[in-house]
C-alpha positions in Angstrom: -13.2 51.5 -32.3 -11.6 51.2 -29.2 -13.2 48.3 -27.8 -13.2 46.3 -31.0 -9.9 46.5 -30.5 -9.7 45.3 -27.3 -12.0 42.1 -28.0 -9.8 41.5 -30.8 -6.3 41.8 -28.7 -8.1 39.6 -25.9 -9.1 36.8 -28.6 -5.6 37.0 -29.9 -3.9 36.3 -26.3 -6.9 33.7 -26.0 -5.8 31.9 -29.1 -1.9 31.9 -27.9 -2.5 30.7 -24.5 -4.7 27.8 -26.0 -1.6 26.9 -28.6 0.6 27.0 -25.3 -1.5 24.6 -23.0 0.5 21.8 -21.7 0.1 18.4 -21.4 0.7 16.1 -18.1 4.2 15.1 -19.9 5.3 18.8 -20.2 4.3 19.6 -16.7 6.3 16.7 -15.4 9.4 17.4 -17.9 9.1 21.0 -16.1 9.8 19.7 -12.8 13.1 18.5 -13.4 15.5 15.3 -12.8 13.6 15.0 -9.4 10.4 14.4 -11.4 12.3 10.4 -12.0 12.6 9.1 -8.4 9.0 10.3 -7.7 7.3 8.7 -10.5 9.6 5.4 -9.5 8.1 5.3 -6.3 4.8 5.7 -7.4 5.4 2.9 -9.2 6.5 0.9 -7.0 4.1 2.0 -4.3 1.1 1.0 -6.7 2.5 -2.6 -7.3 2.9 -3.0 -3.9 -0.4 -1.9 -3.0 -2.3 -3.9 -6.0 -0.2 -6.8 -5.1 -0.7 -6.8 -1.7 -4.5 -6.1 -1.9 -5.1 -9.2 -3.7 -2.9 -11.7 -1.5 -4.9 -10.2 1.8 -8.4 -10.5 -0.2 -7.4 -13.9 -1.4 -6.3 -14.6 2.7 -9.6 -13.2 4.0 -12.0 -15.6 2.3 -13.1 -18.3 4.5 -14.9 -21.7 4.4 -17.9 -21.7 6.5 -17.6 -25.5 6.9 -14.2 -25.8 7.2 -14.1 -25.8 10.9 -17.0 -28.1 11.2 -15.5 -30.6 8.8 -12.2 -30.5 11.2 -14.3 -31.1 14.0 -15.9 -34.1 13.2 -12.5 -35.8 11.9 -11.4 -35.3 15.3 -13.8 -36.5 17.1 -14.0 -39.6 14.8 -10.5 -39.6 14.8 -9.8 -39.0 11.3 -6.2 -37.4 11.9 -5.5 -38.1 8.5 -8.1 -36.6 6.7 -8.1 -33.4 9.0 -4.6 -33.2 7.9 -5.6 -33.7 4.0 -8.3 -31.2 4.6 -6.0 -28.7 5.9 -3.0 -29.1 3.2 -6.0 -28.8 0.1 -7.2 -25.4 1.8 -4.9 -22.5 0.9 -5.3 -20.1 3.5 -3.6 -19.1 6.6 -5.9 -20.7 9.0 -5.9 -23.7 7.6 -2.3 -23.9 8.0 -2.8 -22.7 11.8 -4.7 -25.7 12.1 -2.6 -28.2 9.8 0.2 -27.1 12.3 -1.8 -27.7 15.5 -3.1 -31.4 14.2 0.5 -32.4 13.5 0.9 -31.7 17.0 -1.8 -33.7 18.6 -0.7 -36.0 21.8 1.3 -33.1 23.1 0.4 -30.7 25.7 -2.3 -28.4 25.0 0.0 -25.1 25.9 2.8 -26.9 23.4 -0.3 -26.8 20.4 -1.5 -23.5 21.6 2.3 -22.0 21.3 2.7 -23.5 17.9 -0.7 -22.8 16.2 0.3 -19.3 17.3 3.8 -19.0 15.8 2.3 -20.2 12.5 -0.1 -17.5 12.5 2.4 -15.0 13.3 4.3 -16.3 10.2 1.2 -15.9 8.2 0.6 -12.3 9.3 4.2 -11.1 8.8 3.5 -12.7 4.8 0.6 -10.6 4.6 2.5 -7.7 5.7 5.4 -7.9 3.6 6.3 -4.7 1.6 4.3 -2.5 4.3 7.4 -0.8 5.5 8.4 0.0 2.0 4.9 1.4 1.2 5.1 3.4 4.3 8.4 4.8 3.6 7.2 5.8 0.2 4.4 7.8 1.6 6.6 9.6 4.1 9.5 10.2 1.5 7.2 11.4 -1.5 6.5 15.0 0.2 9.8 15.2 1.2 11.1 14.7 -2.4 8.9 17.3 -3.6 9.9 19.7 -1.1 13.9 18.8 -2.4 12.7 20.1 -5.8 11.3 23.0 -4.4 14.3 24.1 -2.8 16.3 23.3 -6.1 13.7 25.3 -8.1 14.2 28.5 -6.1 18.0 27.8 -5.9 17.3 28.0 -9.8 15.4 31.2 -10.2 17.8 33.1 -7.5 20.6 31.7 -9.6 19.4 32.9 -12.9 18.5 36.5 -11.5 21.9 36.9 -10.3 23.6 36.0 -13.7 21.1 38.3 -15.4 22.2 41.0 -12.9 19.6 44.3 -14.3 18.3 42.6 -17.1 16.0 40.5 -15.3 13.3 38.8 -16.7 10.5 36.5 -16.0 11.3 34.2 -18.2 14.7 33.7 -16.5 12.7 32.3 -13.4 9.6 30.6 -14.7 12.4 27.4 -15.0 13.0 27.7 -11.4 9.4 28.1 -10.4 7.9 25.5 -12.3 10.5 23.1 -10.9 9.5 24.3 -7.3 5.6 24.0 -7.7 5.5 20.7 -9.7 7.7 18.6 -7.6 5.6 19.7 -4.8 2.2 19.2 -6.0 3.4 15.6 -7.2 4.9 14.8 -4.4 1.9 15.7 -1.9 -0.1 13.9 -4.3 1.8 10.5 -4.7 2.3 10.7 -0.4 -1.1 11.4 0.0 -2.1 8.2 -2.4 0.1 6.4 -0.3 -0.7 6.9 3.2 -4.4 6.2 2.2 -2.7 2.7 0.6 -1.2 1.8 3.2 -4.0 2.6 5.8 -6.0 0.4 3.7 -4.0 -2.4 3.9 -3.5 -2.5 7.4 -7.3 -2.2 8.2 -7.6 -5.2 5.8 -4.9 -7.0 7.3 -6.3 -6.5 11.0 -9.4 -8.1 10.1 -7.7 -11.3 8.8 -5.9 -11.3 12.2 -9.0 -11.3 14.1 -10.2 -14.3 12.0 -7.0 -16.1 12.4 -7.5 -15.2 16.2 -11.1 -16.7 16.0 -9.8 -19.4 14.4 -7.0 -20.6 16.9 -9.5 -20.1 19.5 -12.1 -22.2 18.0 -9.9 -25.0 17.3 -8.3 -24.7 20.9 -11.9 -25.2 22.0 -12.3 -28.2 20.0 -9.3 -29.8 21.3 -10.9 -29.6 25.1 -14.2 -30.5 24.0 -13.3 -34.7 24.1 -11.6 -33.4 27.9 -14.9 -32.2 28.7 -17.2 -34.9 27.7 -15.1 -37.4 29.5 -15.5 -35.5 32.8 
């Protein structure tokens, strides 16, 4: 009989626990006001990552025939056609080459400097938002720990106010705040860290491509000099 009662009691406890299951929104609410900046920063980081990812992806696309056509135009003296090709091609490489072609007739060092400056400007455009994303990745865990401290302060305050009538329910609110904000801050911080490094790696590939384009363009300008010797 006692065994049956024990099973019935366990069944009732299981039913009660099932009825008290919390959704993610419930957990977020129990995390307190600290969850608001954590969530807002998460939205900002998500927007920056998605927007920068597609910008960098578009910048990494290369037309394999672009430099061959530029080479033919320059060797044939069709400078206007080369400029028109650069203007019709929406890529960092094309804008670098366009600047170099617009400087033809000047010393090679001046052309190289102009092309390099455009390359730096294009890279800075690609890296727009990176500092913000890195800041969010570092600040999110700190916000989580702030929530931990606030939650523990709430728990000890409730214990002090209760005096000798301490109840576990008086501490649960503060403990929820402490644990939920810590988990949320760490999760967003880790995701932000991986997102930042993903963008950095993809940007470095674009940088290497721009350097290769710059070298190839300067070689094209040197070729007539070599053949004329």
